[in-house]
N, C-alpha and C positions, 0 to 999 in steps of 0.2 A: 312494666315496659321492658322491652328487650334492652338490655344495657349496652349492647353493641351499637344501638343507634346513636349514642353519644360519641362514638368514635367517627362519625361521619362529618366531614368538613363541609362548609357551604359550597353550593354549586357555583362554578364560574360566573354565571349570569346574576346570581344573588350578590357576589361580590361586586360585579360591574354596577348593578343597581345602587349599591351603597356607595361606590366610588363617585358615582355621578349624582348623588343626592345633593340637592341645593344648587346645581348648576342651572344658570339661566341661559338658555340658548338664544343666539341672535336671530331675530325675527326675519332678517333679510335672507337668510339661508334656510331653505326647506330642509327638514330632517332626511338624511341617508343613513341607513344602518348597514354596515359591512360586519356587524358583530356576531350575529347567529347564523350557523350554517344550515338555514332552512331554504330548500330549492324554491325558486320564485318563478320558474318557467312554467307555462300553462300545461296542466294535465292533458294528455292526448284524448281526443273525443272518443276514440274507439274503447278506451279503458273505462271512461265514464259510462258509455253506452252498455258495455258488458256488465257493469256494476248494477246499473238500473234495470237490466234485462233478467237478473237473477234475484230480485227481491223476494221472490216467493220462498227462497231459502230461509228467510227470516223465521219461518213457521216451524223449523226443525232444529234439533240440537245437532252441532256439527261433531265430528270425531277429532280427536287430537291428531291422528296421523294425516288427515286431509283426504281429499279425493285422489283416486288413482290418476285422473287427468291432471291435477296440478302437480303431483309428484313426478310424473313422466314429463310434464313441460320443464320442470326445473332441472331433471336429469339430462334432458335433451339440450337445453341451454348450456349446462356445464360441458357437455360433449362438444358442442359447436365452439364454445368460447376458449375452452382450455385443452380440448382433445383428450379428455379422460372419460372413460365409460363408467357410469353409476347405475347401480341398481336402484331404481326409483322406489322399490318397496322396502328395501333394508338399509339404504345408505343416504336417503333423503327424508327430511322432516320439515314441513312448512312451519314458520315462526311469525309471531305478530311484530314484525319489525326486528332488526338486529339488536337493538338496544335492550329489550327485555330478555332476549335469549342469551346475550353476552353475560348479563347478570345472572341468569338462572343456571347457567352451566357451572358456575362456581359453587352453587348450592348442590349440585348433582356430583361433582367429582372431589370436592375437598373433603378430607377426613380430618376433621378439627381435633379428634382424639389423639392424633400423632403429634409428638412434641415438635414444635418449631414449624408447624404447617405454614408454608409460604407460597405466595403468588407472585410471580414476577411479571412486570409490565413495562413498557417504554416509559420515558420520561423526557419531554411533556407527553401527556397521555389524555385519553378519554375517561373522564372521572368515574364512569360506570365500572371500570376495572377495579379500582381501588374500593368503592363501595361494595362491590360484589365480594371482594376478598375479606373485608372487614366483617360483613355480616354472615359469611360462611364460617367465620372463627379463624381465619388465617391472617397473617401479617403480610403486607405488601412490601415487595422490594422493587425499587425503581432504578432501571437501567437506563442511563442517560444517553442522548443522542450526541453525535459529534458534528459540530458545525463545519469541521475541516473535511469531513467525509461525507458531504451532501446530506447531513443530518441523519446518517445511518446509526442505529443503536449499536453501541459497543458491547455486544454480547460476551466478547472474549474477556471483557473487564470484570464481569460478574464473578465474584469469588466462587470457587469450587464448594465451599461449605454452604453457600446459598443454593447452589444447584442440587446439593444432596438432600435438601429438605424441601425442595420445590415440588408442588403437586400439580400446578397449573401455570402455564405461561400464555399471556395475552401477547399476540403480535398484531400490528396494524399496518397493513401495506395495500395501497398507498396510505401513507401515514397522515394522521390528524394530530398536529396542525401542520406538519412540515412538507407533506406531499411525497416523502421519499418511498421509493420502492424497493423491496428487498430483492437482491440478486440470488441466483442459485447456490452460490458459496455460503451465504448466510443460512439459507434453509438447510443445506447440508450440515452445517455445525449445529443447528438447532435440532435436527433429527438425531444426530449422533448423541447429543445431550439427553434428549427424551429417552433413547434407547437404554443409556447408561443409567439414568436415574428414575425412569418410569412415569415422568409427568406428562399431562395432557397439554397439547398446544391448540389453543383457540384462536384461529386466525380471522380477524376482523378486516373484511375487504369490501366494505360498502362504498368505497370511492373508485372502485376498479374500472368503471366505464367512463370516466372522464380523464383523458390522457392527451399528451400532446406530441409525443414522438411518433416514429414511423411503426413502432410495435406496441401493442397493449401490454400493461403490466403483467409480470409473471405472478401467477396465483399459487397459494399453498398446495392445493390438490395437484396442480400442474407440476410443481416442483417435486412433489412426492412421486408422482408418475414417472418423471424423468430419471429419477434416482432409483428407480425399481421398487419402489415401496407401493405396490399395487393394491395392497390391502388398506392403505391410508392409516396404518396403525398409530393410535394415540393423536390423530390429527382430526380436528373439526374445523370446517370452513363456514363461515357466517357472511351472508351477503343480504342485500335489501333492495327493493325497488324504489325506495324513497328518492335517491339521488339519480339513479339510472333513468327512471320513468317519470320523475316529477310528481310523485304521489306520497308525500310524507304522511299525510292523513289517513292513507289506507292501512298503514301498519302492517306491512306484508314483506316477507323474505324467506329465506330457507337456510337451513344448516345441512351439511353433507359431509361424509368422510367415514370414519371407522365405524363398521355396522355395530360392533359391540357397544361402543359409546352412543350411537344413535338409539339402540334399544333402551339403554340405561336412561337417556335423556328423554325419551318418549314415556317411560315409565314415571319420571319425576313430573312431566308436564301434564300427564293424565290426572295426577292428584292436585297439581297447582291450577288446573282449570284453563289451559292455555290454547284451547281450540280456536281456530281461525273461522270466522263466519262464512257460510256458503256463498254469499254474494261477493265477498272479498276473495274467496278462493277462485271464482269464476273469472273475475276481473284480473287476478294475478296471472292465471294461466295464459290469458290472451296477451298480457304484457310480456311474459317471459318468451312467448312464441314469435314476438315481432322485434326486428332490429333497426328498421327504418326510423322509427322515432328516437331511438338511441343515437344514432349517427347524427341526427338533426340536432339533438341535445348537446352532443359533444361539440359540434360546429359553433354553437352559440357561445360556449365557454372559451373555445379557442379565439373567437373574435374579441371577447372581452379582455383576455389576457394579452392578446396582441395589442390592443388599444391602450391599456392601462400601463403596462410595464414601461414604455418609452416616456411616459409622464413621471413615473415614480422613481426610475433607476437614477436620473441625475441628482436626486436629493436623498435617496435611501438606499441602504444596502439591501437589496431584494432581487431575487432570481426566479425564473420560470421554474415551478417544481416539476417533479417527474410526473405527477398526476394529481387529481383532486381539484377542488375549486377554492383553495386558500392560498393567499400569499403570506409567507412567513418572513417578515421584514425586521431588521435591526433599527432600533429607535435612537435618536440623539439624546441620550439621557435616560431617565427612569420611564419604564413602559406605562406603569399606571398613571403617572402624571402626564405623560404624552396623551394617553387617551382622554383623560379629563380635560386637558386644554384643547385638544382638538374639538371636542364636543362644544366647549364653551365658546371657542372662537369661530368654528365653522360648522357646528351642528352635524358632525359625522361620527358615527359610532364604530370603534374598533375595540377588539378585545385584548387586554393586556396579556403577554405571554407567560408572565409569572403566575397567572390564575390558572394556567393549564398544567402546571408542573409542581413538583414538591422538592423542597430543598433536601439534598442528601450530600454528606461530606462537606457541608458548608456552601454548597453551590445549588442555585436554582437555574436549571438549563433553559428555562423560559425567560429569565430576567433579561431586560434590554430588548425584547422583541415584541411585536404585536402580530395577531392573527387577523387578517382581512378576508372576509367571505365574499367572493365576487359572485354573489347570487342574484342581486338586483338587476334590472334591465341594463343593456349597454350604456345607455345615456346617463343613468345615474351612476353607473361604475365610474364612467369617465369624468363626470362632475366631481364625484367623491375624490378621485385620483388628483384632480386639479386643485381641489380645496386642501388636500393633504400635502401637496407640493408647495402650495402657497404657505401653509403652516411651517413646514420644514424650512422654508426660505427665509423665515423671519431671523432676525439677529440672534435671538436667543438659542436657535436650532442650527445656525449656519455652519457649525462644526460638525461635519459628518463623522459617524463613527467609522473606525477601521473595520473591514470585512473580517 
């Protein structure tokens, strides 16, 4: 067996199941889960129809690079969304959802033979980053978010010695679990560091189409273009249809950016067997070419956040995020015990924030927080918020933590 497998920690939801083992939930409260970030809005009919209409594609082997039509649809969407021109033939590659590609890119770019090979990622973070680093033979370094700066990652606090041995940097904007969006100044800093040390930036932007302000979140390709980095050197952008179009089971997204990196990633994926099925490609192309369903989806999330926050804010330190569908709330007391107690008393599932982070320097930046995914229908989210508010109002929780 690969000995590096022993380095992998249990996934957050494995920890959650263990935490909740033995809990007897109250029969009078139907179960509501805000634990897993799985979109629950209906899949648009036109996407389902496109998938069904192309089932003849099951009779042929697909190519790793995908159809011209899909790559062009992805490139045109990026042009409309971010104002960046992409060559669909050399700068775009379809992927089977962002999760597998975010893992695979580490296997492509990390040279484990170099002493101290390091992968930097945010903390809290999406655990795929850590697993990808470890299985590629690198050591992860966790850059903590700062609650006083809207949960922005303190990139400047990463020691120069770490940057010197960094080969890959994962960024997540809008962030999971915090919803924070990176401004242009942070991108500028990271590009300068990448130029100085030669590392690749993998930008995970799968939450980019769920936002609440007047302007959509700034993207990595967009930031590079604004800063004159028109070749997108050492930058790869990862996105997905899962959240945008409510098709998590379609397993479809794309990666775009530096043509040299795309070529190397294509070579890796050809051997890995990562081709997307023809029917999925056809459905994906029509999804990327339509924005009406995305606007409707965004409106549903805005309605839920507007309804839930007034219920929770009197009892919890929680704010509207920049983007995404998570609330990142401070808990009165231990986050794991809060999660277990909430399930036991009110049958609502939330994810302890400490399960999404790693302790570094004696501090776990997720400790004392919970992640709530507002993916359920509006009525369920409101009901869950009311139960959480009732739980927080019990005497043992009445002392609200300081922001």
